[in-house]
C-alpha positions, 0 to 999 in steps of 0.5 A: 480508499478501497473497496472489495466486495466478495463471495467468501467460502471458509470451507473451501478456501475460495473467494470470488471477487465481485467488485474491486474499485480504488479511489485515491483520496489523500487522507493522509494529506498534511498528517505528518505536519499537522497531526491532523486530517485536512477537510479537503481530505475528509470530504474526498474520503467521504465522497468515496464512502458514497460512491462505495455505499452504493456499490454495496447497496446494489450487490447486496453485502451481507456483512461490511467491515471497514478498516482505517490505517495509518492516516487515521491512526496518527490523526487528533480529529479521527472522530471527525472521520469516524462520525462521517464513515458511520453516518455515511455507511452505517458501520464504524471504521475499526482503526486497527493497529499496524500489527493487525494491518500487517497480519490481514496483509499477509493472509491476503497476499499469501493464501493463493501462494500455498503450495507454489513450488516456484516461491520458496518460504518464508515470505516476506510480506511488504505492504507500502501505503501512503503513512506507513509500510508493514513488514510480515514474516511467515509461513502458513502463519504470521512469525513476526510483523511491524508497522513503520512510518515509512510511506509514499505520501509521508516520505513525499511531504517530509523530504520532497515538498518545498515552498507547498509544492513537490520538487520537480525533479528533487534535488540529490540531497533531498534523495539522500535525506529521504533515502536515510529516513527510509534505512532508519525505518528498516533498521527499525523493522529489523528490531522485531522482523528477520527480514534477511530470513525470508526466501520470496519478497511479495509486494502489495499496494499502488507503489509496487503495482505501479512499478510493476506496470511500468516494468512491463511497460503496459499501455493501460493499467492491467491488473491480471498482469500485474498480478503475480508479476515478477520484477528483478531488483536491477529493474526496480533501481532502473525505474526508480532511478528514473521516477526521482529524476523525471518531471510531473509531466513526464510521469503523468504521461505514463500510461499505467499511472493513475494520476493521483499517484504521479507526485509520490510514486517516486518515494514509493518506489525508493522504499521498495528499492531500500527493502530489496537491497537491504534484504538481498532481494533478487525480484519482488513477487507483485500482489494485487490481492492484499489487505482487502482479501485479508479483511475479507477472510477475517470477515468470513 
C-alpha cells in the first residue's frame, strides 16, 4: 500500500512530491486460493491506512483519492475492505479496472520521459504488481492496454508454496510451471497489446526497482539511483536465476531488499525476464514514478 502527497500544477506540468512512502501489507494474501481477503491482511492494510491518514492531515491535502487494484477486484468480501478504508480515511476506495490501472501507470511513468532523444517511442510500460501485471503501449497517449493475472504474490502462492511455506529454493519443475503460467499470460496480453512493437520498455513497481537495486549493488534502497536506471536483459537474467536458486536467508541479506519482498521477489523477477525475452527488449528503463503519479495527475 502506497501513499503520494504532492502539489500538482496542471498548467505547468509540474508535480512536486511532498511525501511518498510504501508499506507492504500483502492484501492479496491467499486471494488466489480462497477468493477472500484474509482477516490479518485486512488488519495490516487498515494499520497502514491509519498511519497514512495522519500524514494526509499533517500535510493538509485538499483532495484525496484512494485507488484499489487487483486483490480487491477479485475478493468476495471486498465490502469489508471498502468499509474499513472509508471509516479511517473518509474516502471510499475506487476499485478500478485493469485497463484504468494501466492508463494511470502509463501517465505516471512516461510524463517526464517526453522529449528525451535517447528513448525511442512507442513505450511499453509494464507494472508488475502482487496480483496482476499491466501492459500498456503508447506514444503521447495509450494505444492499447491489458491487465493479466500474473504478479509476484500470485505466482509465488500458486507455484512456489508447498506445505504452507515457500520452497527454499524451489525445485526446477516448480519454476518451469510458473514460467509456463507467465508465458500463457503473455499470450493473453498479446491478443490486445502489440508488445513487440515497442521501442522502449519501462518497468514499474517493487519487483523491478528491487532488481535494479541488486543490479547496482546498492548498500541500501536508493530511489534517486534507481529512478531511470537501465538494466540489461542479460543482467536481469543473471539476477533472476540467482534469486530462484537462493535461500530465504541469502535473499534477506541483500541490503536493498525490503523484508516483505524476500519470498516473492524471485517470481517478480521471472515475470520481468519473461517480458524482456518475449519482446526482445535489450534493457529495461526503471521508473519510480508510476500509478501514484498518474492518479495524482487525474485528481489535478
